[in-house]
KOLFIMAR-880289 format. One record per residue: chain; x negated, y, z of N, C-alpha, C, CB in turn; residue in one letter; residue number from 0. Coordinates in Angstrom, 3 decimals, m for minus. Glycine has a CB too. Layout:
BEGIN
  lodo    n.east   n.north      n.up   ca.east  ca.north     ca.up    c.east   c.north      c.up   cb.east  cb.north     cb.up  rovex  rose
     A         X         Y         Z         X         Y         Z         X         Y         Z         X         Y         Z      A   NUM
...
//
This chain:
BEGIN
  lodo    n.east   n.north      n.up   ca.east  ca.north     ca.up    c.east   c.north      c.up   cb.east  cb.north     cb.up  rovex  rose
     A   m97.997    94.864    91.787   m97.917    96.260    92.187   m97.848    97.116    90.921   m99.138    96.666    93.084      X     0
     A   m96.964    98.109    90.952   m96.796    98.978    89.798   m97.943    99.984    89.707   m95.451    99.708    89.871      X     1
     A   m98.162   100.441    88.491   m99.221   101.425    88.248   m98.965   102.718    89.018   m99.336   101.724    86.749      X     2
     A   m97.698   103.154    89.093   m97.370   104.394    89.815   m97.650   104.263    91.307   m95.899   104.767    89.595      X     3
     A   m97.486   103.048    91.849   m97.791   102.832    93.257   m99.293   102.898    93.519   m97.239   101.489    93.715      X     4
     A  m100.074   102.497    92.550  m101.527   102.586    92.691  m102.008   104.036    92.630  m102.216   101.762    91.601      X     5
     A  m101.346   104.837    91.816  m101.750   106.236    91.655  m101.260   107.150    92.770  m101.251   106.753    90.345      X     6
     A  m100.207   106.779    93.464   m99.603   107.648    94.476  m100.605   108.151    95.522   m98.485   106.910    95.170      X     7
     A  m101.450   107.295    96.109  m102.415   107.817    97.093  m103.402   108.806    96.472  m103.186   106.664    97.732      X     8
     A  m103.786   108.590    95.231  m104.715   109.513    94.576  m104.053   110.860    94.299  m105.236   108.906    93.267      X     9
     A  m102.805   110.840    93.883  m102.092   112.092    93.615  m101.960   112.901    94.896  m100.698   111.814    93.009      X    10
     A  m101.677   112.228    96.011  m101.547   112.930    97.289  m102.860   113.553    97.735  m101.045   111.982    98.357      X    11
     A  m103.989   113.010    97.308  m105.281   113.601    97.652  m105.479   114.963    96.983  m106.410   112.658    97.252      X    12
     A  m104.935   115.122    95.787  m105.160   116.341    95.027  m104.032   117.362    95.161  m105.350   116.000    93.587      X    13
     A  m102.930   116.968    95.734  m101.802   117.887    95.897  m102.106   118.867    97.021  m100.488   117.111    96.190      X    14
     A  m101.913   120.137    96.746  m102.136   121.147    97.774  m100.910   121.221    98.671  m102.442   122.533    97.142      X    15
     A  m101.117   121.303    99.974   m99.957   121.416   100.868   m99.305   122.795   100.708  m100.379   121.182   102.351      X    16
     A   m98.012   122.844   100.944   m97.315   124.129   100.909   m97.830   125.000   102.048   m95.771   123.935   101.013      X    17
     A   m97.992   126.302   101.787   m98.415   127.186   102.875   m97.312   127.294   103.915   m98.785   128.585   102.336      X    18
     A   m97.663   127.589   105.155   m96.633   127.681   106.195   m95.662   128.824   105.909   m97.281   127.876   107.574      X    19
     A   m94.397   128.569   106.169   m93.341   129.564   105.946   m92.962   130.185   107.293   m92.084   128.916   105.253      X    20
     A   m93.852   130.960   107.853   m93.597   131.581   109.135   m93.439   133.095   108.969   m94.729   131.258   110.122      X    21
     A   m93.370   133.809   110.047   m93.105   135.246   110.033   m94.188   135.984   110.812   m91.710   135.551   110.624      X    22
     A   m94.423   137.237   110.439   m95.368   138.105   111.147   m94.599   139.294   111.687   m96.537   138.570   110.213      X    23
     A   m94.945   139.695   112.894   m94.356   140.895   113.488   m95.445   141.957   113.529   m93.770   140.612   114.929      X    24
     A   m95.157   143.105   112.906   m96.110   144.213   112.848   m95.509   145.377   113.619   m96.440   144.620   111.363      X    25
     A   m96.263   145.912   114.565   m95.783   147.036   115.372   m96.591   148.285   115.044   m95.876   146.712   116.888      X    26
     A   m95.896   149.385   114.784   m96.536   150.667   114.492   m96.073   151.677   115.539   m96.195   151.161   113.038      X    27
     A   m97.010   152.381   116.124   m96.694   153.479   117.050   m97.373   154.713   116.499   m97.167   153.170   118.535      X    28
     A   m96.595   155.784   116.320   m97.149   157.011   115.739   m96.495   158.228   116.361   m96.961   157.029   114.213      X    29
     A   m96.926   159.404   115.922   m96.502   160.690   116.494   m96.789   160.748   117.983   m95.008   160.926   116.242      X    30
     A   m97.993   160.357   118.357   m98.403   160.429   119.758   m97.663   159.484   120.677   m98.226   161.805   120.252      X    31
     A   m97.176   158.381   120.139   m96.475   157.401   120.954   m94.984   157.645   121.057   m97.057   157.378   122.312      X    32
     A   m94.479   158.653   120.355   m93.050   158.971   120.420   m92.231   158.025   119.549   m92.806   160.418   119.988      X    33
     A   m92.701   157.764   118.335   m91.980   156.902   117.396   m92.610   155.519   117.366   m91.972   157.518   115.983      X    34
     A   m91.763   154.517   117.248   m92.244   153.143   117.196   m91.448   152.383   116.136   m92.122   152.453   118.590      X    35
     A   m92.159   151.599   115.329   m91.551   150.755   114.308   m92.009   149.317   114.515   m91.915   151.252   112.882      X    36
     A   m91.088   148.401   114.308   m91.418   146.978   114.317   m90.928   146.402   112.998   m90.774   146.230   115.553      X    37
     A   m91.818   145.727   112.276   m91.491   145.087   111.001   m91.619   143.581   111.173   m92.420   145.600   109.848      X    38
     A   m90.589   142.854   110.766   m90.621   141.396   110.744   m90.741   141.002   109.271   m89.326   140.755   111.433      X    39
     A   m91.885   140.395   108.920   m92.238   140.157   107.520   m92.495   138.666   107.295   m93.484   140.992   107.116      X    40
     A   m91.891   138.083   106.246   m92.161   136.667   105.956   m93.549   136.477   105.348   m91.094   136.105   105.005      X    41
     A   m94.261   135.478   105.834   m95.579   135.135   105.280   m95.416   134.212   104.078   m96.472   134.463   106.357      X    42
     A   m96.369   134.266   103.170   m96.428   133.373   102.005   m95.142   133.402   101.195   m96.716   131.950   102.450      X    43
     A   m94.597   134.586   101.000   m93.372   134.754   100.230   m93.728   134.944    98.760   m92.544   135.957   100.759      X    44
     A   m92.723   135.068    97.919   m92.948   135.243    96.488   m93.421   136.647    96.124   m91.685   134.930    95.735      X    45
     A   m93.298   137.597    97.050   m93.756   138.969    96.818   m94.593   139.425    98.001   m92.556   139.931    96.595      X    46
     A   m95.277   140.541    97.824   m95.981   141.196    98.931   m95.048   142.281    99.448   m97.388   141.796    98.480      X    47
     A   m94.711   142.226   100.716   m93.781   143.176   101.311   m94.523   144.458   101.672   m93.097   142.569   102.559      X    48
     A   m93.851   145.573   101.471   m94.486   146.879   101.636   m94.084   147.543   102.944   m94.132   147.785   100.471      X    49
     A   m95.057   148.181   103.561   m94.838   149.053   104.710   m95.476   150.384   104.336   m95.451   148.450   106.060      X    50
     A   m94.793   151.505   104.351   m93.411   151.691   104.803   m92.432   150.985   103.882   m93.069   153.177   104.884      X    51
     A   m91.269   150.718   104.431   m90.290   149.857   103.773   m89.447   150.541   102.709   m89.393   149.281   104.787      X    52
     A   m89.622   151.831   102.511   m88.786   152.564   101.552   m88.873   151.964   100.153   m89.196   154.035   101.508      X    53
     A   m90.010   151.364    99.817   m90.228   150.868    98.464   m90.278   149.341    98.389   m91.508   151.441    97.916      X    54
     A   m89.940   148.661    99.472   m90.012   147.203    99.472   m88.827   146.635    98.686   m90.026   146.648   100.927      X    55
     A   m89.101   145.766    97.703   m88.027   145.240    96.852   m87.168   144.153    97.505   m88.621   144.694    95.599      X    56
     A   m87.410   143.814    98.757   m86.693   142.700    99.374   m85.337   143.094    99.932   m87.522   142.108   100.466      X    57
     A   m84.998   144.383    99.906   m83.728   144.815   100.486   m83.780   144.775   101.995   m82.585   143.946    99.983      X    58
     A   m84.816   145.384   102.542   m85.079   145.351   103.977   m83.886   145.885   104.776   m86.337   146.162   104.301      X    59
     A   m83.635   145.244   105.924   m82.546   145.657   106.817   m83.150   146.518   107.925   m81.782   144.409   107.416      X    60
     A   m82.542   147.688   108.179   m83.047   148.606   109.199   m82.001   148.800   110.270   m83.441   149.960   108.582      X    61
     A   m82.439   148.822   111.510   m81.575   149.187   112.625   m82.421   149.816   113.715   m80.803   147.956   113.166      X    62
     A   m81.783   150.663   114.506   m82.479   151.322   115.617   m81.958   150.705   116.901   m82.263   152.888   115.603      X    63
     A   m82.888   150.216   117.705   m82.524   149.518   118.927   m83.414   149.996   120.065   m82.640   147.988   118.745      X    64
     A   m82.826   150.570   121.093   m83.562   151.078   122.269   m84.687   152.026   121.874   m84.138   149.913   123.078      X    65
     A   m84.418   152.891   120.893   m85.410   153.864   120.451   m86.484   153.316   119.528   m86.056   154.457   121.624      X    66
     A   m86.343   152.078   119.115   m87.322   151.443   118.232   m86.672   151.213   116.868   m87.845   150.095   118.840      X    67
     A   m87.374   151.583   115.808   m86.916   151.297   114.451   m87.313   149.871   114.101   m87.510   152.314   113.423      X    68
     A   m86.311   149.011   113.895   m86.569   147.605   113.598   m86.257   147.343   112.135   m85.731   146.674   114.515      X    69
     A   m87.265   146.877   111.385   m87.123   146.564   109.965   m87.286   145.058   109.792   m88.168   147.350   109.097      X    70
     A   m86.258   144.417   109.275   m86.316   142.988   109.003   m86.369   142.803   107.492   m85.091   142.234   109.628      X    71
     A   m87.500   142.328   107.012   m87.689   142.099   105.583   m87.078   140.753   105.218   m89.198   142.149   105.198      X    72
     A   m86.459   140.674   104.066   m85.824   139.449   103.600   m86.809   138.690   102.715   m84.506   139.758   102.829      X    73
     A   m86.816   137.375   102.863   m87.695   136.557   102.029   m87.035   136.311   100.686   m88.030   135.218   102.721      X    74
     A   m87.857   136.189    99.646   m87.323   135.869    98.335   m87.226   134.359    98.109   m88.183   136.500    97.260      X    75
     A   m87.807   133.575    99.017   m87.702   132.123    98.874   m86.499   131.559    99.639   m88.988   131.456    99.363      X    76
     A   m85.745   132.407   100.339   m84.513   131.986   100.998   m84.688   131.222   102.289   m83.742   131.165   100.083      X    77
     A   m85.808   131.375   102.966   m86.050   130.601   104.189   m85.085   130.932   105.318   m87.455   130.830   104.662      X    78
     A   m84.452   132.117   105.284   m83.505   132.470   106.353   m82.311   131.517   106.373   m83.014   133.918   106.177      X    79
     A   m81.958   130.969   105.242   m80.817   130.062   105.157   m81.077   128.745   105.876   m80.474   129.795   103.708      X    80
     A   m82.353   128.402   106.049   m82.713   127.109   106.625   m83.183   127.211   108.062   m83.781   126.463   105.801      X    81
     A   m83.172   128.424   108.614   m83.658   128.584   110.000   m82.519   128.742   110.976   m84.586   129.786   110.108      X    82
//
């Protein structure tokens, strides 16, 4: 048995698992319930995404749908390409 094969189980004990690459949906209702915003934000990304989105460096995509402002934040790790 090779030395690297003996060490492999030990290395796996100390390796930290990658954090989950999922998404969070944040809903904001303001102005007495008249305005509504929904933000789709990637979790465990390379940056912290900002709300309000005016200053978010991810190049957030905005669209208005059925009276709701929908903001889709882009991940910097490129997970959208694999989903």
